[in-house]
C-alpha positions as CSV (number, residue, x, y, z in Angstrom):
1,X,132.8,185.4,103.2
2,X,133.2,186.5,99.6
3,X,136.5,187.5,98.2
4,X,136.4,191.3,97.4
5,X,139.1,191.0,95.1
6,X,136.7,189.6,92.7
7,X,135.1,193.0,92.1
8,X,137.4,194.5,89.3
9,X,138.2,191.1,87.7
10,X,134.4,190.5,87.3
11,X,133.9,193.8,85.5
12,X,136.9,193.1,83.4
13,X,135.3,189.8,82.2
14,X,132.0,191.4,81.7
15,X,133.6,194.1,79.5
16,X,135.5,191.3,77.3
17,X,132.0,189.5,77.3
18,X,130.7,192.7,75.6
19,X,133.3,192.6,73.1
20,X,132.8,189.2,72.0
21,X,129.1,189.9,71.6
22,X,129.6,192.9,69.5
23,X,132.6,191.2,67.5
24,X,130.8,187.9,67.0
25,X,132.2,187.6,63.4
26,X,135.8,188.6,64.4
27,X,137.7,185.5,65.5
28,X,140.6,187.3,66.5
29,X,138.8,189.4,69.1
30,X,137.1,186.3,70.1
31,X,140.4,184.6,70.8
32,X,141.5,187.7,72.7
33,X,138.6,187.7,74.8
34,X,138.9,183.9,75.4
35,X,142.4,184.1,76.5
36,X,142.0,187.2,78.9
37,X,138.7,185.8,80.3
38,X,140.6,182.4,81.1
39,X,143.6,184.3,82.6
40,X,141.3,186.5,84.9
41,X,139.3,183.3,86.1
42,X,142.4,181.2,86.7
43,X,144.1,183.8,88.6
44,X,141.4,185.6,90.7
45,X,138.4,183.1,91.0
46,X,139.7,179.8,91.1
47,X,142.4,181.0,93.9
48,X,139.5,181.6,96.3
49,X,136.8,179.2,95.1
50,X,136.8,177.4,98.4
51,X,136.2,180.6,100.4
52,X,133.7,182.2,97.8
53,X,131.2,179.4,97.7
54,X,128.7,178.7,100.6
55,X,128.0,175.0,99.6
56,X,128.2,172.5,102.5
57,X,128.8,169.7,100.1
58,X,130.2,168.6,96.6
59,X,128.2,167.2,93.4
60,X,127.4,163.6,93.6
61,X,130.3,161.6,91.5
62,X,127.8,159.9,89.6
63,X,126.3,162.9,88.1
64,X,129.5,163.7,86.2
65,X,129.6,160.5,84.5
66,X,125.8,160.9,83.5
67,X,126.6,164.6,82.3
68,X,129.4,163.8,80.1
69,X,127.3,160.7,78.4
70,X,124.5,163.3,77.9
71,X,125.8,166.3,76.7
72,X,122.9,167.3,74.3
73,X,120.7,167.2,77.4
74,X,122.9,169.0,79.4
75,X,123.2,171.8,76.8
76,X,119.3,172.1,76.5
77,X,118.8,172.1,80.1
78,X,121.5,174.6,80.3
79,X,119.7,177.0,77.8
80,X,116.4,176.5,79.8
81,X,118.3,177.3,83.0
82,X,119.4,180.6,81.5
83,X,116.2,181.5,80.3
84,X,114.4,181.1,83.8
85,X,117.5,183.1,85.2
86,X,116.6,186.2,83.2
87,X,112.6,185.6,84.1
88,X,113.8,185.4,87.7
89,X,115.4,188.9,87.5
90,X,112.3,190.3,85.9
91,X,110.2,188.6,88.7
92,X,112.4,190.3,91.4
93,X,111.9,193.5,89.9
94,X,108.0,193.0,89.9
95,X,108.2,192.1,93.7
96,X,110.7,194.8,94.7
97,X,110.3,198.1,92.4
98,X,110.8,200.0,95.7
99,X,114.4,199.1,96.0
100,X,116.2,201.1,93.4
101,X,119.7,199.2,93.7
102,X,118.1,195.7,93.5
103,X,116.1,196.9,90.3
104,X,119.4,198.3,88.6
105,X,121.0,195.0,89.6
106,X,118.3,192.9,88.0
107,X,118.5,194.8,84.7
108,X,122.2,193.9,84.4
109,X,121.4,190.1,85.4
110,X,118.5,190.3,82.9
111,X,120.8,191.3,80.0
112,X,123.5,188.9,81.0
113,X,121.4,185.8,81.4
114,X,119.7,186.3,78.3
115,X,123.1,186.6,76.4
116,X,124.0,183.3,78.1
117,X,120.8,182.0,76.9
118,X,121.8,183.1,73.3
119,X,125.2,181.6,73.8
120,X,123.6,178.1,74.6
121,X,121.2,178.4,71.8
122,X,123.9,179.0,69.4
123,X,125.8,176.1,70.8
124,X,123.1,173.8,70.4
125,X,122.5,175.0,66.6
126,X,126.3,174.6,66.0
127,X,125.8,171.0,67.1
128,X,122.8,170.3,65.1
129,X,120.6,169.9,68.3
130,X,117.2,170.9,68.4
131,X,116.0,172.5,71.5
132,X,113.1,170.6,73.4
133,X,110.6,171.9,76.0
134,X,111.6,172.7,79.4
135,X,111.0,169.8,81.7
136,X,111.3,171.8,84.8
137,X,114.1,172.0,87.8
138,X,113.4,169.8,90.5
139,X,116.4,171.3,92.3
140,X,115.2,174.8,92.2
141,X,111.6,174.0,93.0
142,X,112.6,172.3,96.3
143,X,114.8,175.4,97.1
144,X,111.7,177.6,96.2
145,X,109.5,175.9,99.0
146,X,112.2,176.8,101.6
147,X,111.2,180.8,101.2
148,X,109.3,182.4,104.0
149,X,106.1,183.8,102.7
150,X,105.9,187.1,104.8
151,X,108.0,190.1,104.1
152,X,110.7,191.2,104.9
153,X,112.0,187.5,105.4
154,X,110.8,186.5,102.0
155,X,112.9,189.2,100.1
156,X,116.0,187.9,102.0
157,X,115.1,184.0,101.4
158,X,114.7,184.6,97.8
159,X,118.2,186.6,97.6
160,X,119.9,183.9,99.2
161,X,118.3,181.0,97.3
162,X,119.7,182.8,94.5
163,X,122.9,182.8,96.0
164,X,122.7,179.2,96.3
165,X,121.8,178.3,92.7
166,X,124.4,180.6,91.3
167,X,126.9,178.9,93.6
168,X,126.0,175.4,92.4
169,X,126.0,176.3,89.0
170,X,129.5,177.8,89.3
171,X,130.5,174.3,90.8
172,X,128.8,172.4,88.0
173,X,130.1,174.5,85.4
174,X,133.8,174.2,86.8
175,X,133.2,170.3,86.9
176,X,132.3,170.4,83.2
177,X,135.4,172.6,82.3
178,X,137.7,169.8,83.9
179,X,136.0,166.7,82.6
180,X,138.3,165.1,80.3
181,X,135.2,162.9,78.8
182,X,133.9,166.0,77.6
183,X,135.1,167.6,74.1
184,X,137.5,170.5,74.6
185,X,135.3,173.2,72.8
186,X,132.7,172.3,75.6
187,X,135.0,172.4,78.1
188,X,136.2,175.9,77.4
189,X,132.6,176.9,76.8
190,X,132.0,176.3,80.3
191,X,135.2,177.5,81.5
192,X,134.3,180.8,79.9
193,X,131.0,181.1,82.0
194,X,132.6,180.7,85.5
195,X,133.5,184.6,86.2
196,X,130.0,185.3,85.2
197,X,128.5,182.9,87.6
198,X,130.8,184.1,90.5
199,X,129.7,187.5,89.7
200,X,126.1,186.9,90.2
201,X,126.7,184.8,93.4
202,X,128.5,187.9,94.6
203,X,125.9,190.4,93.6
204,X,123.1,188.5,95.2
205,X,125.0,188.2,98.5
206,X,125.9,191.9,98.3
207,X,122.2,192.7,97.9
208,X,121.2,190.4,101.0
209,X,123.9,192.4,103.4
210,X,122.7,195.8,102.0
211,X,118.8,195.3,102.9
212,X,119.4,192.8,106.1
213,X,121.9,192.7,109.0
214,X,125.0,190.8,108.2
215,X,124.5,188.4,111.3
216,X,121.0,187.7,110.3
217,X,122.3,187.2,106.5
218,X,125.0,184.8,107.6
219,X,122.6,182.6,109.9
220,X,119.9,182.3,107.3
221,X,122.3,181.3,104.6
222,X,123.8,178.6,106.7
223,X,120.3,177.2,107.4
224,X,119.5,177.1,103.6
225,X,122.9,175.8,102.9
226,X,122.4,173.0,104.9
227,X,119.0,172.1,103.4
228,X,120.2,172.8,99.7
229,X,123.0,170.2,100.7
230,X,120.1,167.5,101.7
231,X,118.5,168.6,98.3
232,X,121.9,167.7,96.3
233,X,122.2,164.2,98.2
234,X,118.5,163.3,97.0
235,X,119.0,164.0,93.4
236,X,118.7,161.2,90.9
237,X,121.8,162.2,88.9
238,X,119.9,163.1,85.9
239,X,121.5,164.8,82.7
240,X,120.7,168.1,83.7
241,X,122.9,171.2,85.1
242,X,121.1,170.7,88.5
243,X,120.3,167.0,88.0
């Protein structure tokens, strides 16, 4: 069950994200955004993280050590993840133009994911790291294989796979934000993205429940979540967001 008390906090965080984006050169406003964003996340997201996420297992401990030792690779892969998340929103519009609410939500997701891509790219440039080609995402590719081919089941599966990707990303960002082996500025960077990931998780969950019976959504999400847990256990702990 997703905590509905997150609704207004996510709206507020998005407002301050826009403030930051529009006032990039204004350090005072950036600091204000950071403080308010962290406060909202701390009070309203972390308080409910165990009931919000649908994951059936946690990230392999070994991944944390690998990630902290290869931060440039993590940032490059993260940028590619944000780029592909934006592309996924476009794909959903292409597939389901007859669902106005879905289209409207995908427009919002597209804008936000592309903004996150820009933030990642800015961070890479700030660190003097050159972005490299996308090497693919085995985790997402394996999840995509679980989607049924026929409609209307396919739409449900695509929405729920997005739910799982956002949930796992939220968990990984939380890990990175708390890892003491990672520089403080990068921990804050990942902490600042947590509320957005939670908002995306909630949005895809709500869309699934809008278009399909709640019991069907719950049952299918449980099946896909179990499969996602198996994929996580099989990963080689590579220095990528979903490695």
